[in-house]
C-alpha positions as CSV (number, residue, x, y, z in Angstrom):
1,M,16.0,9.4,-57.7
2,E,13.4,9.7,-55.0
3,S,13.1,12.8,-52.8
4,L,14.0,12.4,-49.2
5,D,10.5,13.6,-48.3
6,T,8.9,10.7,-50.0
7,L,10.9,7.9,-48.3
8,P,9.1,6.0,-45.6
9,E,9.9,6.8,-42.0
10,P,12.2,4.2,-40.3
11,A,10.3,2.0,-37.9
12,C,12.7,2.8,-35.0
13,R,12.2,6.5,-35.4
14,R,8.4,6.1,-35.6
15,F,8.6,3.9,-32.4
16,V,10.6,6.6,-30.6
17,L,8.3,9.3,-31.7
18,E,5.1,7.4,-30.8
19,Y,6.2,5.9,-27.5
20,G,9.4,7.7,-26.3
21,P,8.6,11.3,-25.2
22,K,4.9,10.8,-24.7
23,R,5.2,7.8,-22.3
24,P,7.5,8.3,-19.4
25,G,6.6,4.8,-18.2
26,I,8.7,3.4,-21.0
27,R,11.8,5.3,-19.8
28,R,11.1,4.2,-16.2
29,A,10.7,0.6,-17.4
30,L,14.1,0.9,-19.1
31,V,15.7,2.3,-16.0
32,L,14.2,-0.5,-13.9
33,S,15.4,-3.1,-16.4
34,L,18.9,-1.7,-16.3
35,L,18.9,-1.5,-12.5
36,F,17.7,-5.1,-12.2
37,A,20.5,-6.2,-14.5
38,L,23.0,-4.2,-12.4
39,L,21.6,-5.6,-9.1
40,F,21.6,-9.1,-10.5
41,G,25.3,-8.8,-11.5
42,T,26.4,-7.2,-8.2
43,G,24.4,-9.8,-6.3
44,L,26.2,-12.6,-8.1
45,H,29.5,-10.9,-7.3
46,L,28.6,-10.6,-3.6
47,E,27.5,-14.2,-3.4
48,F,30.3,-15.9,-5.4
49,L,33.3,-13.6,-5.6
50,A,33.3,-11.1,-2.7
51,A,34.9,-13.4,-0.2
52,R,38.1,-13.4,-2.4
53,N,38.6,-9.6,-2.0
54,W,36.3,-8.2,0.7
55,N,37.6,-4.7,0.3
56,A,36.1,-4.6,-3.2
57,G,33.2,-6.6,-1.9
58,E,32.3,-3.8,0.6
59,V,32.1,-1.3,-2.2
60,V,30.0,-3.6,-4.3
61,L,27.7,-4.2,-1.3
62,L,27.2,-0.4,-0.7
63,G,26.5,0.0,-4.4
64,H,24.1,-2.9,-4.3
65,L,22.2,-1.5,-1.3
66,A,22.0,2.0,-2.8
67,A,20.8,0.7,-6.2
68,G,18.4,-1.7,-4.5
69,L,16.8,1.2,-2.6
70,V,16.4,3.2,-5.8
71,F,15.0,0.1,-7.5
72,V,12.4,-0.4,-4.7
73,A,11.3,3.3,-4.9
74,L,11.0,3.2,-8.7
75,F,9.3,-0.2,-8.8
76,V,6.7,0.6,-6.2
77,S,5.8,3.9,-7.9
78,W,5.6,2.2,-11.4
79,I,4.1,-1.3,-11.0
80,G,0.6,-0.3,-10.1
81,G,0.1,1.7,-13.3
82,H,1.8,-1.1,-15.3
83,V,-0.6,-3.7,-14.0
84,A,-3.6,-1.4,-14.4
85,R,-2.6,-0.7,-18.1
86,G,-1.4,-4.2,-19.0
87,L,-4.0,-6.4,-17.4
88,P,-6.9,-5.4,-19.7
89,R,-4.7,-5.8,-22.8
90,S,-3.4,-9.3,-21.8
91,Q,-5.1,-11.7,-24.1
92,R,-3.3,-14.9,-23.1
93,P,-4.0,-16.7,-19.8
94,A,-0.5,-18.2,-19.7
95,F,1.0,-14.7,-20.0
96,T,-1.3,-13.3,-17.3
97,G,-0.4,-16.2,-15.0
98,L,3.3,-15.8,-15.7
99,S,3.1,-12.0,-15.0
100,W,1.4,-12.5,-11.6
101,L,4.1,-15.1,-10.7
102,L,6.8,-12.7,-11.8
103,L,5.2,-10.0,-9.7
104,V,5.2,-12.3,-6.7
105,K,8.9,-13.2,-7.3
106,F,9.8,-9.5,-7.5
107,V,8.0,-8.8,-4.3
108,L,9.8,-11.7,-2.6
109,V,13.2,-10.4,-3.8
110,L,12.4,-6.9,-2.7
111,V,11.1,-7.9,0.7
112,T,14.0,-10.2,1.5
113,G,16.5,-7.5,0.3
114,L,14.9,-4.9,2.6
115,M,14.9,-7.4,5.4
116,M,18.6,-8.0,4.9
117,A,19.2,-4.3,4.8
118,L,17.4,-3.7,8.1
119,P,20.4,-4.5,10.4
120,T,22.5,-1.9,8.4
121,A,19.8,0.7,8.8
122,L,19.5,0.0,12.5
123,Y,23.3,0.2,12.9
124,L,23.3,3.6,11.1
125,A,20.5,4.7,13.5
126,G,22.7,3.8,16.5
127,R,21.3,0.4,17.4
128,L,23.2,-2.9,17.0
129,W,21.0,-5.8,15.9
130,F,21.5,-8.7,13.5
131,W,19.3,-11.6,12.3
132,S,20.2,-15.0,13.6
133,F,22.6,-17.0,11.4
134,E,19.7,-19.3,10.4
135,A,17.5,-16.4,9.4
136,T,20.3,-14.8,7.5
137,H,20.9,-18.0,5.5
138,V,17.2,-18.3,4.7
139,L,16.9,-14.7,3.6
140,T,20.0,-15.0,1.5
141,F,18.8,-18.2,-0.1
142,L,15.3,-16.7,-0.9
143,H,16.9,-13.5,-2.2
144,L,19.5,-15.1,-4.4
145,W,17.4,-17.9,-5.9
146,G,14.3,-15.7,-6.1
147,S,16.3,-13.3,-8.2
148,F,17.4,-16.1,-10.6
149,V,13.7,-17.1,-11.0
150,A,12.7,-13.5,-11.4
151,A,15.4,-12.9,-14.1
152,I,14.2,-15.9,-16.0
153,G,10.5,-14.9,-15.6
154,F,11.4,-11.3,-16.6
155,L,13.1,-12.5,-19.8
156,A,10.0,-14.6,-20.6
157,H,7.7,-11.7,-19.8
158,L,9.6,-9.4,-22.2
159,A,9.7,-12.1,-24.9
160,M,5.9,-12.8,-24.7
161,R,4.9,-9.1,-24.4
162,H,1.4,-7.8,-23.9
163,W,0.4,-7.8,-27.5
164,A,-1.2,-10.7,-29.3
165,L,-0.7,-11.6,-33.0
166,P,-3.5,-10.3,-35.2
167,A,-5.8,-12.8,-37.0
168,G,-3.6,-12.7,-40.1
169,G,-0.5,-13.6,-38.1
170,Q,1.5,-10.7,-39.6
171,G,3.5,-8.6,-37.1
172,R,2.3,-7.4,-33.8
173,R,-0.6,-5.1,-32.9
174,L,0.6,-2.3,-30.7
175,P,-1.7,-0.9,-28.0
């Protein structure tokens, strides 16, 4: 029987020890990923289900707005460092191009979301103003379908990762 001290360390524990506590960006990326999933789900609810029960829709809308503002703050404070660290490590042109397109889609979704939240902020500040119906439809269209494209691009981004396969083709080389 082997001693417990001689058994190899599990890969998941080694990963947590190497990347968890030392790299707060990993935790922020996890929070951003979870917030994006929450925002995507609540946005789909607002677009397709809220009209059936608007009382519940109002609560979902307030949660969507609050989570969206938190997401914007976290994303803006995180993305610069992520690009600065990831760009030099990116070894595949397709991955780099996809990442820049993903960033453009995220910016589109964030900007259209903030633009749609503007009338609410103005109302809370004491001024009544709304976008025209046409502008509201365009903003909603860009925000909704941009989020679909961003979700697909985000999944592809996570699947491709920043790391290239080593020459032997065995496993991944971590940064």
